[in-house]
C-alpha positions in Angstrom: 68.7 132.7 128.1 69.5 129.1 128.2 72.8 129.2 130.0 74.2 131.6 132.5 75.9 134.6 131.1 78.9 136.5 132.3 78.9 140.3 132.2 81.7 142.5 132.9 80.9 146.1 134.0 83.8 148.6 134.1 82.7 151.8 135.8 84.4 153.8 138.5 81.2 155.2 140.2 80.2 152.9 143.0 76.6 153.8 143.0 76.4 153.1 139.1 78.0 149.7 139.9 75.3 149.0 142.6 72.4 150.4 140.5 73.5 148.3 137.5 74.1 144.9 139.3 70.8 145.3 140.9 69.1 145.7 137.5 70.9 142.6 136.2 69.8 140.4 139.0 66.2 141.6 138.4 66.7 140.7 134.9 68.1 137.3 135.5 69.6 136.0 138.6 71.7 133.6 137.0 73.8 136.4 135.1 77.2 136.7 136.7 78.2 140.4 136.8 81.7 141.0 137.5 82.5 144.7 138.3 85.9 146.6 137.9 86.4 150.3 138.9 89.3 150.7 136.4 90.0 149.7 133.1 93.6 148.5 133.9 92.1 146.0 136.5 89.6 144.6 134.2 92.1 144.5 131.3 94.5 142.5 133.6 91.8 140.1 134.4 90.9 139.6 130.7 94.5 139.1 129.6 95.0 136.2 132.3 94.8 133.1 130.1 93.1 130.9 132.9 90.1 133.6 133.2 87.1 132.9 131.0 85.9 135.6 128.7 82.7 137.5 129.6 79.8 137.2 127.3 79.9 141.0 126.9 81.5 144.4 128.5 79.6 147.4 129.6 82.3 150.0 129.7 82.1 153.6 131.1 84.2 156.2 129.3 85.6 158.5 132.0 87.6 156.2 134.0 90.8 156.8 136.1 94.1 155.8 134.8 93.1 154.6 131.3 90.1 156.2 129.5 87.4 153.9 128.0 88.3 154.6 124.5 91.9 153.4 125.1 90.5 150.3 126.8 88.1 149.7 123.9 91.0 150.1 121.3 93.1 147.5 123.2 90.3 145.1 123.5 89.4 145.3 119.7 92.9 145.0 118.6 93.7 141.8 120.7 93.5 138.5 118.8 92.2 136.9 122.1 89.5 139.5 123.1 88.4 141.4 120.0 85.3 139.1 119.8 83.8 140.2 122.9 80.9 142.7 122.5 81.6 146.0 124.1 78.8 148.1 124.9 79.8 151.8 126.1 77.8 152.7 129.1 78.4 156.5 130.0 76.7 159.7 131.0 77.9 161.1 127.7 75.2 161.5 125.0 77.6 163.4 122.8 77.4 162.3 119.2 81.2 162.6 118.8 81.5 159.9 121.5 79.0 157.7 119.8 80.8 158.1 116.5 84.4 157.4 118.0 83.0 154.3 119.9 81.6 152.8 116.7 84.8 153.6 114.9 86.8 151.9 117.6 84.5 148.7 117.5 81.8 149.1 120.2 78.7 147.2 119.7 76.5 149.7 121.0 76.3 152.9 123.2 74.0 153.4 126.2 73.8 156.7 127.6 72.9 156.1 131.3 69.2 156.5 131.8 67.8 158.5 134.7 65.6 155.7 136.0 66.2 152.1 136.9 63.1 151.2 135.0 64.5 152.6 131.9 67.9 151.0 132.6 66.2 147.7 133.0 64.5 148.0 129.7 67.5 148.9 127.7 69.8 146.5 129.3 67.3 143.6 128.7 67.2 144.6 125.0 71.1 144.8 124.7 71.3 141.4 126.5 69.0 139.8 124.0 70.3 141.6 120.8 74.2 142.0 121.6 75.4 139.9 124.4 73.6 136.8 125.1 71.6 135.9 121.8 73.4 132.7 121.4 72.8 131.5 124.7 
């Protein structure tokens, strides 16, 4: 990557956020990973005009207060935010969830892998192909 990228992670599980940010720093220490535990807080941040947009969003589905699909629908219908790639990052591997995510505009669907090595491999691929391929 030629320039530093910014990734937003929206996941209510503290351990999953820690693992994800650790993997991101292993992939590229210049990537800025901003974490939120609720979709509402991340949405408020994104809708603040003076806040820069992330290069991509990794989004859990089962979140408190606002489900990931509801957040995805809001992002993809917003004229200011619709172009941000959103990758669903969930424990779900249900085909129905994958189909709904695609219908709502998700760029990709990543079921949370069971090992950090697998996570690193899959996130590296997604950063290259979906999030940061223009950097």
